[in-house]
N, C-alpha and C positions, 0 to 999 in steps of 0.2 A: 586469643582461647585457645593457641594450642591445636586448632582443626576441629576445635567441636563447635557448632553453628548454635549462638544463641534464639532462643524461641522466641516468638512474641505469646506474652499471656494472652487473655481471651478479651481482653478491655482493649488492648493494642492494635489486637487480629479486628477487633469492629469497629476500631478509630479507622484501621487502613480500608476496611469494607468503603464505609461511610465517606469518607478522604476523595475515596476514586467515585464515590457517585455525587456527591457534591463539589468538591475544591474547594471547598469551605474547612479550614481546620479546626476552628471554634466548632461550628455545628456540628463537625463528625465527632470531636470529641463529648460533647453533651447527648448525643446522641447513641454512644457508645460505652455512657452512663458514668458520665466523669459528670463533676459538679458541676453548675454552672459559674458559679462565685470562681472555680477556678479554671474554668472548659479551657479559656485563653490564655493563659499560663502553660497551661499540660500542651494544649495541641501545639504552642511554640518548643517546647522541652520534646514532644514526641517527634514532628518533625527533624529537629537536629537529632535523632539518635541514630546511629549509621542500622541497627535493623529495621527498625519502621525503616527508615527512607528506601533500605535496600527493597524491602519487604513492597513499598509503592510503587520503585520503579521496574519491578519485577510482574507487578499485577500489570500493571501500564504496558509493558511488553509483549504480556498473552493477549489483554485485549488489542491492542493494535495488529500483532500476527493473526489474529480470528477474522479479523477484519481484512486483511488483505491478501489477496491471492497471489500465489506463488507462480514462477514460469513454468511448473509443471502442471499447478494447476489447471492455468489457462491454454497449455496446452492441449490437458485432455477435456478441456473444455470444448476446444475449437475443434480436436478431433471427433468428439460426440456429435457437436451440430453437421460437421463435412460430413459424416456417416448417418446423417438421418435417424439418428436415434434421438434427438430432443422433440418437444411438441411443445406448440403456441395456441395460448388460448386466442380466440375470436371470438368477437360479438357478432352474431347475428340480425338482421333489421327488424327479427320483434324483440331482439334484446336479450336473447337466448346467448350462454358464454359453452362454447364450446371447443374441445382439443384438437387441432388438424396439425398436419405433418410440418415439419419444418420446411417453409419455401426452399425452392432449388434457387434464388437469387442468395439467401442467407448462407446454401451448404459450399456455391459456391465463394461468397467472398470468403467463407471461414476454409478452404483452401485455398484462395491467394494469400490468404496472412502466415498460412502453416508453410507453404512454399517460400515466401518472402523470409520468415524466420531461419530456414534449411538451403537459404540462397538458390533455391531453383530455377526461378532467373530473374533478369539482371533488367532495368528498364536501357535502351541504347536511344541515344537522341544522332539523329544526320546533321551536320551542321557546316552549311556550303556558303560561299561564297569566293568573291579576289581580298586577297591582302598581298601588297604591293609593300615592297621589304626594300631598302636604300641600304646601302651597307658602303659608308663613307671612308674614308683613310684619313680625315681631319685635316691637320695642320704638320703633317709630316713632308720633309722634303726628300727627294728621290737623289742626294747626293750621296754616290761612295765613294 
């Protein structure tokens, strides 16, 4: 199509939205407004159309991206915890829920994880013991 991206019709967009929700193409076609009699055939056709498949793949990628933390977000959250900028909900003996400061143990764990990420320290293990090594000459003759 010479660089021009084909747009989805309103029904096709509704089909994509409903398919993302249910994963059922026939039901998505019906909810998008296609006839119940032809919904199965239309659903199969829609899933075979590159423009619709691309729209479904793109939307699934967006959803996955929204659900997944990237490394930047992980490091920002760890830094926030380490700095004591976060709070936790704690239930009191009376059943009340109160906001409390981040525990020191959580701050230390966050600092440890940040340090490991940047290789600030490594765990070293000391191993001691005896090792007997025999070096044999095998079946060589000393004839020169």
